[in-house]
N, C-alpha and C positions, 0 to 999 in steps of 0.2 A: 396515480401516479405520484403522489404526494405533495403537488403542487392546488394554491388554494383557486377558491371560484372567481374570485376576484379578478382572474389573469384576463378575460377579454375586455372587460374593460380598461384595463391599460393597455392591452395590443392593439386597439381600432381605433385609430383618429375620426372623430364622430366628422369634428368638422372638414377635415377634407373629403370624406366621403360625399358630405354635400355640394363640393365647391366641382365636382365632378361631371362637365352636362353627357361626356360619353360613357354609359356603364360599361360597355365594352372595353374601353380604356384600361377601367377602373380593375374590370375582372382581371386583366392583362397584367397590371404592376402588381395585385395579388398574385398571383402565381406567379412572379419573376420571384416576389416577397419569399416566395413560399420555397423554390427551388432552392435557393441562398441557404436560408438557414435550413433546407434539408442537405445540402451541399455541407455547410456549416459545423451540422451535427456528425455528420461524417468524417470530417476533418478530425476536430474532437475525438473520436475514435479510433483513428490513426496516430494522432497523436500519444491516445492512453495505449495503444498496443506499441509504439513504438517505447516507451517511459518503462512499462514493464519488462520488454526484449533489455535495455541497458542495467535496468537494477537486477534485474534475474541474470543477465554476463556478466556483472560487477561482483554477484555474491558468487555467484561459480567459479570466477576466478581468486577469490578470499578463498574461496574453501578449498580450491588445488593448491593457493599456496603456501596455505597453511598444511594441508597433507606433505606435500610432496618438501617440504620443506623443516618441516617441526624440527626437528633437531639443530637446524642450525639459525634459528631464531631464542633470542631468550624468552625468558617467560613472560616476563613484562612486558616483551615487547608484543606474544603474542595476543597478552590480554588487552594491550592497546587496540591493536589492530580488533577483537572483539567487540572492544567497548565502539569504535569508530563503526565498524560494519554494522551494530547495532543500531546506532543512532541515524546510517544510511538507510535502515531497515524500516525504520520508524515515521522517515521524512515518504518513504515510497509507500508504507499506506493509508498516510496523509494525502499523497499524490492520490492515490486510485479512489479515494472516497471521498476527493473535490471533483474527478474527475464524471464520478458515480453521479453525485450533485448537478455536475454543471448537464451533462447527459438529460438528467431527468428535466431539469427547465427547458433544455432546447426541447426536449420531444412533445414536453407541457404544449409550447408556443405552437409547435407542427400540427397536433392536434386540434389547437384553436385556429389556427389557418383553415384547415381541413373541413371546418365546418362551414367556412364559405364557399369551399371548392366541391363541382357535382359527385367526386367520388372521394371515398376517406381510406385511403387503401393502410396508413397504420394505426390512426387512432382507433376507427372502428371495426378493421376487418381485421389486418394481423396481430395487433394488442387482444382484441377479444380471440382472436383463435388461437393464443397461445396461454391465456386465463388470465390474460394481464396481470401476468406475473405471480399469479397465488395458489397456481398448482406443479409443483417442482415437474410432476410425471410430463406435462404439456412442455414447460422452460424453466430450467433454472437462470437465474440470473448470474452475468459472468461476474458482478460484484460477489455474490456469497460466496465463489468459488475462489477469484483472485486474489480476495483479502486474505486467504490462509498463508497464502506461499514468503511472505512478508516475516509472517509470527511464525511458521516455521525455522525458517532464518536466522530469526531469532533468538528462537529455544536452543536452536544447536550452538549459535553462540553464548547465548548464557551457559549449557552445559560444558564448554570447553573452559570457560571463565573460571565455573565452578569446581571442575579437577584439577584447574591449575590450581588454584586456591588451596585445595581440599592437599593437592600433593605438597605446596607450601606450607602449609602448615604440620603437615604428616613430617615432613624435613627437618622443619625449625625445632617440633618437642623435642625430635629423635639428637639430635644436638644439645639442646636442653638438659635431656637426662643425661645423656653423655658429659656435661660439665659438673654435674652433680654429684657422678660415681664417688665414693668415695675411695680412695688412691689408699694403699698399704705402704708406709714409711716404714723402713728399719729404724729404732732407734736403740742406741748403746746405753744396757741398761745401766753400766755407770753414770752417766751423766744423769736415769733416773734419781739414784740413789744418791746425786748430791744436793 
């Protein structure tokens, strides 16, 4: 999963293990900490889902507002809104990466806990059954799919900005051409002879 092998050395407090007189009590404490880690990993996944819903809703609102009110907004307002939306999409993409890294670390810790437990449902069983994320036919990691959503929105906003800039440059070049046209002036022939 991308976490170094020295994790086990940093996870377990060897001195504390030696202090336990009752090994069953030690195992109970390990099991409780394992449950806590699994619950925290689940909460991270829930927060990730909530963040994705928030950003997806926000971008849908921006696209809807731009579509419904495009004629009411000035072109500069649309560009500013698109740039702000691009920044939000960048933050969204960074957040997706952050959640992926956090979940990777949490599940590596869960895997180390499972080495001390009688069963290893996640680390040895489920993750192996899914091909450890290496075979997309067995399992396609959520991050591989979800990281493209903010990129698609960014591209939509960039295309809209490019279209507006092109329209503005075309309009300004037409007005320049109009200014450069020669206007016929009627000159009285007598004035020229004098």
